[in-house]
C-alpha positions in Angstrom: 0.0 0.0 0.0 3.0 2.3 -0.1 1.8 3.8 -3.4 -1.1 5.6 -1.6 1.4 7.8 0.1 2.9 8.9 -3.2 0.6 10.1 -6.0 3.2 9.6 -8.7 3.8 6.0 -7.7 0.1 5.4 -7.4 -0.4 6.6 -10.9 2.5 4.6 -12.2 1.3 1.4 -10.5 -2.1 1.7 -12.2 -0.5 2.4 -15.6 1.8 -0.6 -15.3 -1.1 -2.9 -14.2 -3.3 -1.8 -17.0 -0.5 -2.2 -19.6 0.3 -5.8 -18.5 -3.3 -6.8 -18.2 -4.0 -5.5 -21.7 -0.9 -7.3 -23.1 -2.0 -10.6 -21.5 -5.5 -10.1 -22.9 -4.0 -9.9 -26.4 -5.0 -6.3 -26.9 -1.5 -5.3 -28.0 -0.5 -5.7 -31.7 2.9 -6.7 -32.9 3.4 -3.1 -33.9 2.4 -1.9 -30.4 5.0 -4.1 -28.8 7.7 -3.1 -31.3 7.1 0.6 -30.7 7.1 0.0 -26.9 10.4 -1.9 -27.0 12.2 0.6 -29.2 11.0 3.6 -27.2 11.9 2.1 -23.9 15.2 0.7 -25.1 16.3 4.2 -26.1 15.0 5.7 -22.9 17.0 3.1 -20.9 20.2 4.0 -22.8 19.7 7.7 -22.1 18.9 7.1 -18.4 21.9 5.0 -17.7 24.3 7.3 -19.6 23.0 10.2 -17.5 23.0 8.4 -14.1 25.5 5.5 -14.0 29.2 6.2 -13.9 29.9 2.9 -15.6 27.5 3.4 -18.4 28.5 7.1 -18.8 31.9 5.8 -19.9 30.9 2.6 -21.6 28.2 4.2 -23.7 29.9 7.6 -24.3 29.9 7.0 -28.1 26.3 5.8 -28.3 23.6 8.2 -29.2 20.2 6.8 -28.1 18.3 8.9 -30.6 20.3 7.4 -33.4 18.9 3.9 -32.8 16.0 3.5 -35.2 15.5 -0.2 -35.0 16.3 -3.1 -32.5 17.5 -5.3 -35.4 20.9 -6.9 -34.6 22.8 -4.8 -37.2 21.4 -1.6 -35.6 22.6 -2.6 -32.1 26.1 -3.6 -33.0 27.5 -0.3 -31.7 26.0 -0.8 -28.3 28.5 -2.7 -26.1 27.5 -5.7 -24.1 27.5 -5.7 -20.3 29.1 -8.8 -18.7 29.1 -10.4 -15.3 32.8 -9.3 -14.9 31.7 -5.7 -15.5 29.3 -6.0 -12.6 32.0 -7.5 -10.3 34.7 -5.1 -11.4 32.6 -1.9 -11.5 30.5 -2.8 -8.5 28.4 0.2 -7.4 29.4 2.3 -10.4 26.9 0.3 -12.4 24.0 1.7 -10.3 21.9 4.5 -11.8 20.6 5.6 -8.4 22.2 6.0 -5.0 21.4 3.3 -2.5 19.5 5.8 -0.4 16.9 5.9 -3.2 16.2 2.1 -3.0 13.5 0.6 -0.8 15.5 -2.6 -0.3 19.0 -4.0 -0.8 19.8 -7.4 -2.2 23.0 -8.9 -3.4 24.3 -11.9 -5.5 25.4 -14.9 -3.5 29.1 -14.4 -4.1 29.9 -18.1 -3.7 32.3 -18.1 -6.7 33.2 -14.4 -6.9 32.6 -11.0 -5.4 29.0 -10.3 -4.3 27.5 -7.5 -6.3 24.8 -5.0 -5.0 21.3 -5.4 -6.4 19.1 -2.7 -4.8 15.5 -2.3 -5.9 13.6 1.0 -5.9 9.8 1.2 -6.0 9.9 1.4 -9.8 11.8 -1.9 -10.1 9.4 -3.7 -7.8 6.2 -2.3 -9.4 7.3 -3.3 -12.9 8.5 -6.8 -12.0 5.9 -7.8 -9.5 3.1 -6.6 -11.7 4.2 -8.8 -14.5 4.4 -11.8 -12.2 1.0 -11.0 -10.7 -0.6 -11.0 -14.1 1.2 -14.2 -15.2 0.6 -16.1 -12.0 -3.0 -15.2 -11.9 -3.5 -17.6 -14.7 -1.8 -20.3 -12.6 -3.4 -19.8 -9.1 -7.0 -19.2 -10.3 -7.0 -23.0 -11.2 -6.9 -23.8 -7.5 -9.5 -21.5 -6.0 -9.5 -18.6 -3.6 -8.7 -20.2 -0.3 -5.0 -20.6 -0.6 -2.1 -20.4 1.8 1.3 -20.3 0.1 4.6 -21.2 1.6 7.7 -19.3 0.4 11.0 -21.1 1.0 14.0 -19.1 -0.4 17.8 -19.3 -0.1 18.8 -16.3 2.1 17.4 -13.1 3.6 19.5 -11.0 1.2 17.7 -12.6 -1.7 14.6 -11.1 -3.4 12.8 -14.5 -3.3 10.7 -13.9 -0.2 9.7 -10.3 -0.8 8.9 -10.8 -4.4 6.7 -13.9 -4.1 5.1 -12.6 -0.9 4.1 -9.3 -2.6 2.8 -11.1 -5.7 0.7 -13.5 -3.6 -0.7 -10.6 -1.6 -1.7 -8.9 -4.9 -3.6 -12.1 -5.8 -5.3 -12.3 -2.4 -3.4 -15.3 -1.0 -2.0 -15.8 2.5 1.8 -16.3 2.7 4.1 -18.1 5.2 7.8 -17.4 4.7 10.1 -20.1 5.9 13.8 -20.7 5.4 14.7 -24.4 6.2 18.4 -23.6 6.1 18.0 -21.0 8.8 19.1 -22.2 12.3 15.9 -20.6 13.7 13.6 -22.5 11.4 15.2 -25.8 10.1 13.4 -28.5 8.2 11.3 -29.9 11.0 9.7 -26.5 11.8 9.2 -25.7 8.1 7.5 -29.1 7.5 5.3 -28.6 10.6 4.3 -25.1 9.3 3.4 -26.5 5.9 1.4 -29.3 7.5 -0.6 -27.5 10.1 -1.6 -24.4 8.2 -2.1 -26.4 6.0 -0.2 -24.9 3.0 -1.8 -25.3 -0.4 1.1 -24.1 -2.4 4.9 -23.6 -2.1 7.5 -21.5 -3.8 10.9 -23.2 -3.6 13.8 -24.4 -5.6 13.4 -27.9 -7.2 16.2 -29.1 -4.8 14.3 -27.7 -1.8 11.1 -29.4 -2.9 12.9 -32.8 -2.9 14.8 -32.1 0.3 11.6 -31.3 2.1 10.1 -34.6 0.8 13.2 -36.5 2.1 12.9 -34.8 5.5 9.1 -35.6 5.6 9.9 -39.3 5.1 12.6 -39.1 7.8 10.0 -37.7 10.2 7.6 -40.5 9.5 5.4 -38.4 7.3 4.3 -39.0 3.7 4.4 -36.0 1.3 1.2 -36.9 -0.6 -0.9 -38.1 2.3 0.2 -35.8 5.2 0.3 -32.5 3.3 -2.3 -30.9 1.0 -0.1 -29.0 -1.5 -2.0 -28.3 -4.7 0.8 -26.5 -6.5 4.6 -26.1 -6.3 6.2 -23.1 -8.0 9.8 -24.1 -8.5 12.6 -21.6 -9.4 16.2 -20.8 -8.8 17.7 -23.9 -10.5 17.8 -25.6 -13.8 14.6 -27.7 -14.0 13.7 -30.0 -16.9 10.1 -31.0 -17.4 10.8 -34.6 -16.3 12.3 -33.4 -13.0 9.3 -31.2 -12.4 6.9 -34.0 -13.2 8.7 -36.3 -10.7 8.4 -33.6 -8.0 4.7 -33.4 -8.8 4.4 -37.2 -8.3 6.3 -37.1 -5.0 4.0 -34.4 -3.5 0.8 -35.2 -5.4 0.7 -31.6 -6.7 1.0 -29.7 -10.0 4.4 -28.3 -10.5 5.5 -25.2 -12.5 8.9 -23.9 -13.6 7.7 -20.6 -12.0 10.3 -18.1 -12.7 13.5 -17.4 -14.7 15.3 -14.4 -13.0 18.5 -13.3 -11.5 19.4 -10.9 -8.7 21.1 -8.6 -11.2 18.6 -8.7 -14.1 15.3 -9.4 -12.2 12.4 -11.1 -14.0 13.2 -12.5 -17.4 10.6 -15.3 -17.6 7.6 -16.5 -15.7 5.1 -19.4 -16.0 1.5 -19.4 -17.2 -1.2 -21.8 -16.6 -0.2 -24.1 -19.4 3.2 -24.7 -17.9 5.2 -22.7 -20.4 7.9 -20.3 -19.3 7.1 -17.0 -20.9 9.3 -14.0 -21.6 8.3 -10.6 -20.2 8.6 -8.4 -23.3 7.2 -5.3 -21.6 10.1 -5.6 -19.1 13.0 -6.7 -21.3 14.3 -6.7 -24.8 15.6 -10.1 -25.6 18.5 -11.1 -27.9 20.1 -14.5 -28.5 23.7 -14.6 -29.5 26.4 -17.2 -30.2 28.3 -17.4 -26.9 31.6 -17.8 -28.7 31.3 -15.2 -31.4 28.7 -12.8 -29.8 26.9 -12.7 -33.2 23.1 -12.8 -33.3 21.7 -16.2 -33.8 19.4 -16.7 -36.8 16.1 -18.4 -36.1 15.6 -22.0 -37.4 12.7 -23.0 -39.7 10.4 -23.2 -36.7 11.5 -19.7 -35.5 13.4 -21.0 -32.5 16.7 -19.4 -31.6 19.3 -21.3 -29.4 22.2 -19.5 -27.8 23.2 -17.2 -25.0 20.5 -14.9 -23.7 21.1 -11.1 -23.7 18.6 -8.8 -22.0 18.1 -5.0 -21.8 15.8 -3.5 -19.1 12.9 -1.6 -20.6 12.2 0.3 -17.3 14.3 2.6 -15.3 15.0 1.9 -11.6 18.1 1.3 -9.5 20.2 -0.8 -11.8 18.9 -1.2 -15.3 21.3 -3.2 -17.5 22.0 -2.7 -21.2 22.7 -5.7 -23.4 23.5 -7.9 -20.4 25.0 -11.2 -21.3 23.3 -13.5 -18.8 25.7 -16.4 -19.4 22.7 -18.7 -19.8 22.0 -20.9 -22.8 18.3 -20.8 -23.9 15.9 -21.9 -26.6 13.6 -19.0 -27.5 10.5 -19.8 -29.4 8.1 -17.2 -30.9 4.7 -16.4 -29.5 1.9 -18.8 -30.4 -1.8 -18.1 -30.6 -2.7 -21.3 -28.8 -0.9 -20.6 -25.6 -2.0 -19.0 -22.3 0.0 -15.8 -22.8 0.9 -13.9 -26.0 4.7 -13.8 -25.3 7.6 -15.8 -26.7 8.5 -19.0 -24.7 11.8 -19.8 -23.1 13.6 -23.0 -22.3 16.6 -22.3 -20.1 19.2 -24.9 -20.9 21.7 -24.0 -18.2 24.7 -21.8 -18.0 26.9 -21.8 -21.2 29.8 -23.0 -19.2 27.7 -25.9 -17.9 27.6 -27.6 -21.3 29.2 -31.0 -21.1 31.1 -33.1 -23.5 30.2 -36.8 -23.0 31.3 -39.5 -25.4 32.4 -36.8 -27.8 28.9 -35.3 -27.9 28.1 -31.8 -26.5 24.9 -31.6 -24.4 23.4 -28.9 -22.2 22.6 -29.5 -18.5 18.9 -29.2 -19.3 19.0 -31.8 -22.1 21.1 -34.2 -20.0 18.7 -34.0 -17.1 15.7 -34.5 -19.4 17.5 -37.5 -21.0 18.3 -39.2 -17.8 15.1 -38.4 -15.9 12.5 -38.8 -18.7 11.4 -42.3 -17.4 12.3 -42.6 -13.7 9.6 -41.5 -11.2 9.2 -41.4 -7.5 12.9 -40.6 -6.6 13.8 -38.0 -4.0 17.1 -36.9 -5.3 19.6 -37.6 -8.1 23.2 -37.1 -9.1 25.1 -37.8 -12.3 28.6 -39.3 -12.1 30.9 -39.2 -15.2 33.9 -41.6 -15.3 36.5 -42.3 -18.0 37.3 -46.1 -18.2 40.0 -47.1 -20.6 39.6 -43.8 -22.4 35.8 -44.2 -22.8 33.2 -42.1 -21.0 30.7 -43.8 -18.7 27.7 -42.4 -16.8 26.1 -43.4 -13.5 22.7 -42.2 -12.5 22.6 -42.2 -8.7 19.0 -42.1 -7.3 17.9 -41.6 -3.8 14.5 -43.2 -3.3 11.8 -43.2 -0.5 12.5 -45.7 2.4 9.3 -47.6 1.6 10.0 -47.6 -2.2 6.4 -46.6 -2.8 5.7 -45.1 -6.2 9.3 -45.6 -7.5 9.5 -46.6 -11.2 12.9 -47.0 -12.9 13.1 -48.9 -16.2 16.9 -49.1 -16.2 17.2 -50.8 -19.6 15.0 -48.2 -21.3 16.9 -45.3 -19.9 20.2 -46.9 -20.8 19.0 -47.4 -24.3 18.1 -43.7 -24.6 21.5 -42.7 -23.3 23.3 -45.0 -25.7 21.3 -43.6 -28.6 22.0 -39.9 -27.7 25.5 -40.1 -26.3 26.9 -43.5 -27.3 28.0 -44.2 -23.7 27.0 -46.9 -21.2 24.7 -46.0 -18.3 24.8 -47.6 -14.8 22.5 -47.1 -11.9 23.2 -46.6 -8.2 20.8 -46.2 -5.3 21.2 -44.8 -1.8 21.4 -41.5 0.1 23.1 -38.5 -1.5 25.1 -35.9 0.3 24.0 -32.3 0.8 25.9 -31.0 -2.3 22.8 -31.7 -4.3 21.1 -28.9 -2.3 23.5 -26.2 -3.5 22.2 -25.6 -7.0 20.6 -22.3 -6.2 23.8 -21.1 -4.5 26.4 -22.1 -7.0 25.2 -23.9 -10.2 23.4 -26.9 -11.5 26.5 -28.6 -12.7 28.3 -28.1 -9.3 25.4 -29.6 -7.5 24.3 -32.4 -9.8 27.4 -33.6 -11.7 30.5 -35.3 -10.3 32.9 -35.4 -13.2 35.6 -37.9 -12.2 37.5 -37.3 -15.5 39.2 -34.3 -13.9 41.9 -34.6 -11.3 40.4 -32.1 -8.9 37.1 -30.3 -8.4 36.8 -27.0 -10.4 36.2 -23.7 -8.6 32.4 -24.1 -8.7 32.3 -27.7 -7.5 34.7 -26.8 -4.7 32.4 -23.9 -3.7 29.4 -26.2 -3.8 31.2 -28.7 -1.5 32.1 -25.9 0.8 28.4 -24.7 1.0 27.3 -28.3 1.5 29.7 -28.8 4.3 27.8 -26.2 6.3 24.4 -27.8 5.8 23.3 -30.6 8.1 21.4 -33.4 6.5 
């Protein structure tokens, strides 16, 4: 309700709401969207040049008014922003002083310097309005009497504030809980979910599985002793097969709810049909070859695959220009038959998480989907890569419920799929997995889920994940 104390923000909030609702209702034409994106792109350039010390220098030779199109050839003169820029330039990237923000967040800093990610009211109004409109299509399926648990990584993360605000906008009660907090812990979080009872939960995929493991350890059954209708998973790479398995474990519908980062905010969100939609009123999206930085041409189906680049189309504390996310995506054009009229994203993992197995390159997303397309009912997984006599071999390690109820693993069928795609053998192992699998949101999917024994020592990210895991009791 802070907007009622500021007439300008109250007016802005209504304008943003009306704009997003009209877009979701398909009242925007392609020309309307193109005009909006070009106008706001140019406004962002002018804004950061005027206010950010980093961009004042980086964009000194760029005239925003000279940009007449957002076609790749017309953007070639606008430099990219990289993660190293954010680390090296730190608060010089900001376009507003910290005193103008309403809240301060930061990146995790597990593999490098934490960078400041403040939000002012404008940032939150734009991002949370988009999420409210998109998530309305999801939650209305489950009725009005909902209590939503919110389980995020740390108090310095936007997770709790964002989803709490969006659920409040939609009229749903919220219970924030941090199972890794020493004041909460898993037992208390589970008790809160059970006695409320919670009908929905925002969490990472890893946290959803960890909560299920802890429920079994406490003598509870996720499907029978809880009444979750919907899980909104985010913060980690999540293939459709992994999400489907989480849904079976909890007896709930599961969504890949959000694609975002602390530094770039909302870049994609789910709709009722389960697709992960871009937010074209918030960002301008490009797809580039991660090696050459050239724009990727769409295939015959209109899909572009490469590294995602985003530019903020609103002006707040830290709008970024042509920001290289480091994430590999498949970006498909909007379709008339979908819930929302926006292009659809598949986030394939970080570009540096692409693996070479048996001489074949494969993204983390595609490897996870390949291995987990058939197994169901498991509570955790990890992939082990070995080299035996110069040949790669895979092991899929699954942790299953103590009673084995609902577990289905057709080992021969999965091994055949792996042989066909990667031409390597696949073995299976079963038993408890260590806490390193819970660190995906803090470090990376690869560090949490892949043990590559072909290397002599853990790389920097794997070492960081093992360090985080060492501080987490199982």
